[in-house]
FIDO-683955 format. One line per 2 residues: number of its first residue (from 0); their letters; for each residue y, z, x of C-alpha. Coordinates in Angstrom, 3 decimals. Layout:
REM FIDO-683955
NUM	A	Y/Z/X | ...
REM end
This chain:
REM FIDO-683955
0	MT	-0.833/7.008/-3.988 | 2.823/7.011/-4.488
2	FC	5.773/8.727/-2.783 | 8.684/9.474/-5.233
4	LP	12.181/9.168/-3.929 | 14.418/12.056/-4.983
6	AV	17.274/11.345/-7.646 | 19.878/11.688/-4.920
8	LT	19.315/10.455/-1.415 | 22.390/10.710/0.762
10	LA	23.180/11.580/4.354 | 22.868/15.365/3.252
12	NA	19.096/15.001/2.553 | 18.117/11.839/4.430
14	RS	16.378/13.524/7.281 | 14.152/15.778/5.192
16	CA	13.342/12.738/2.849 | 12.490/10.628/5.793
18	EA	10.275/13.376/7.103 | 8.409/13.730/3.856
20	LE	8.016/10.066/3.518 | 6.510/9.791/7.047
22	AA	4.136/12.499/6.324 | 3.112/10.795/3.095
24	IS	2.592/7.458/4.890 | 0.540/9.223/7.473
26	RG	-1.653/10.584/4.662 | -2.169/7.109/3.402
28	EC	0.309/6.652/0.589 | 1.159/3.120/0.306
30	SV	3.983/2.947/-2.298 | 7.382/4.342/-2.670
32	DA	8.685/4.953/-6.262 | 12.428/4.733/-6.517
34	AA	12.743/5.117/-10.207 | 14.287/8.537/-10.112
36	LT	17.050/7.342/-7.702 | 20.335/7.824/-9.492
38	RC	22.743/8.281/-6.506 | 22.449/7.227/-2.997
40	DS	24.342/5.886/0.022 | 23.327/3.677/3.043
42	SV	21.054/6.432/4.100 | 18.415/5.253/1.619
44	IA	18.262/1.912/3.537 | 17.698/3.888/6.852
46	VL	14.970/5.850/5.354 | 13.154/2.954/3.713
48	LK	13.428/0.912/6.922 | 11.932/3.708/8.892
50	AR	8.994/3.787/6.376 | 8.595/0.026/6.940
52	RI	8.469/0.558/10.753 | 5.904/3.359/10.680
54	DK	3.669/1.822/8.152 | 0.646/0.572/10.321
56	TK	-1.041/-1.089/7.333 | 2.059/-3.085/6.338
58	KI	1.072/-2.661/2.891 | 3.854/-0.200/1.878
60	EI	5.406/-1.297/-1.450 | 8.783/-0.100/-2.943
62	LN	8.414/0.226/-6.737 | 11.017/0.474/-9.521
64	PP	14.156/-0.180/-7.354 | 17.355/0.481/-9.254
66	SM	20.069/-2.159/-9.174 | 22.211/0.080/-6.714
68	LL	19.365/0.146/-4.201 | 18.993/-3.652/-4.430
70	SL	22.709/-4.027/-3.998 | 22.838/-1.899/-1.000
72	AT	19.758/-3.608/0.502 | 21.576/-6.876/0.036
74	LY	24.802/-5.706/1.456 | 23.163/-4.436/4.551
76	GA	21.080/-7.614/4.982 | 17.842/-5.710/4.570
78	RE	16.688/-6.996/1.079 | 14.061/-9.361/2.356
80	LL	12.633/-6.667/4.832 | 12.429/-3.979/2.001
82	FP	11.563/-6.212/-0.852 | 9.544/-9.261/0.403
84	L	8.532/-11.834/-2.057
REM end
């Protein structure tokens, strides 16, 4: 099962997105699709790190990360946490 990130994930909608993602993880969804993401700020890193923390199975995978998400993850030192090899 896959949770799809919205096209825009900024401080304005980060809380609602994090809550929806947390609910999806509790239902057993184990991947996050970032393909639709076209605009984001550092809030996306916080949302995805929270998902990593609450995922008890440690199997959650972030799919189709756009280059801006990879750049932000690198900038904030979270790339290895969010996108392990």
